[in-house]
C-alpha positions as CSV (number, residue, x, y, z in Angstrom):
1,M,126.8,102.1,98.4
2,V,124.6,104.7,96.6
3,N,126.2,107.9,95.5
4,K,124.5,111.1,94.3
5,I,124.7,111.9,90.6
6,C,124.0,115.1,88.6
7,D,123.3,116.0,85.0
8,K,126.9,117.0,84.3
9,D,128.5,113.7,85.3
10,F,125.7,111.4,84.3
11,N,127.1,110.2,81.0
12,D,130.5,109.5,82.6
13,K,128.9,107.4,85.3
14,I,126.6,105.3,83.1
15,N,129.1,104.6,80.3
16,V,131.0,101.8,82.1
17,N,131.3,98.1,81.5
18,K,128.8,97.1,84.2
19,K,125.2,97.5,85.3
20,V,124.3,101.0,86.6
21,I,121.2,101.7,88.5
22,V,119.9,105.3,88.8
23,D,117.2,106.0,91.4
24,C,115.4,109.2,90.2
25,Y,113.6,110.8,93.2
26,A,112.5,113.9,95.0
27,D,112.8,114.7,98.7
28,W,109.0,115.4,99.0
29,C,108.0,112.1,97.4
30,G,106.6,109.5,99.9
31,P,107.2,106.4,97.6
32,C,110.7,107.7,96.9
33,R,111.4,107.9,100.7
34,M,110.1,104.3,101.0
35,L,112.3,103.1,98.1
36,S,115.5,104.8,99.3
37,P,116.4,102.2,102.1
38,V,115.5,99.4,99.6
39,I,118.0,100.7,97.1
40,D,120.6,101.0,99.9
41,E,120.1,97.4,100.9
42,V,120.2,96.1,97.3
43,S,123.4,98.1,96.6
44,N,125.0,96.3,99.5
45,E,124.1,92.9,98.1
46,L,124.7,93.5,94.4
47,T,128.3,94.8,94.6
48,D,128.9,94.2,90.8
49,C,126.5,97.1,90.0
50,D,127.0,100.9,90.5
51,F,124.1,102.7,92.2
52,Y,123.2,106.4,92.0
53,K,120.5,108.7,93.2
54,L,119.4,111.7,91.0
55,N,117.2,114.4,92.5
56,V,114.7,115.4,89.8
57,D,114.0,118.7,91.5
58,M,117.6,119.7,91.1
59,E,118.5,118.1,87.8
60,N,116.5,118.7,84.6
61,E,118.4,117.2,81.7
62,V,118.3,113.5,82.6
63,P,114.6,113.5,83.5
64,K,113.8,115.3,80.3
65,K,116.0,113.0,78.2
66,Y,114.4,109.8,79.6
67,G,110.9,111.2,79.7
68,I,110.5,110.8,83.5
69,M,107.0,111.9,84.4
70,S,106.5,110.0,87.6
71,I,108.8,109.2,90.5
72,P,110.3,107.2,91.8
73,T,111.8,106.0,88.5
74,I,114.7,103.5,88.4
75,L,116.8,103.6,85.3
76,I,118.8,100.5,84.6
77,F,121.8,100.8,82.2
78,E,124.2,98.1,80.9
79,N,127.3,99.3,79.1
80,G,125.8,102.8,78.8
81,E,122.6,101.7,77.2
82,L,119.2,102.0,78.9
83,K,117.9,98.5,79.4
84,E,114.9,99.1,81.6
85,Q,112.9,101.9,83.2
86,L,110.9,101.0,86.3
87,V,108.2,103.4,87.7
88,G,107.0,103.2,91.3
89,F,108.0,101.5,94.4
90,R,109.6,98.0,94.1
91,S,110.3,95.6,96.9
92,K,113.9,94.4,97.7
93,D,113.2,90.9,96.3
94,E,111.5,92.2,93.2
95,L,114.4,94.6,92.5
96,I,117.1,92.0,93.0
97,G,115.1,89.6,90.7
98,I,115.0,92.2,88.0
99,L,118.7,93.2,88.4
100,K,120.1,89.6,88.3
């Protein structure tokens, strides 16, 4: 399951003892719309990770903090620390391979 996240609760959600995946997107972005169902499918398969979506048009602090210039961008955190930042569309198999 993928939940929405905003700037104000971002730190609380990523500072947990598990992998956290944040899909940074915008509603008008074509590749973001293509990635959304992929993220949904991956979240159903990898239940040991937390999945969130962050709308970069509505939230400014997180995109600025992590230098997000292109979307979609996927932020991967482990124990609150940024481990990887993926830019652009990724297939389900590719994403699962990266997250395992």
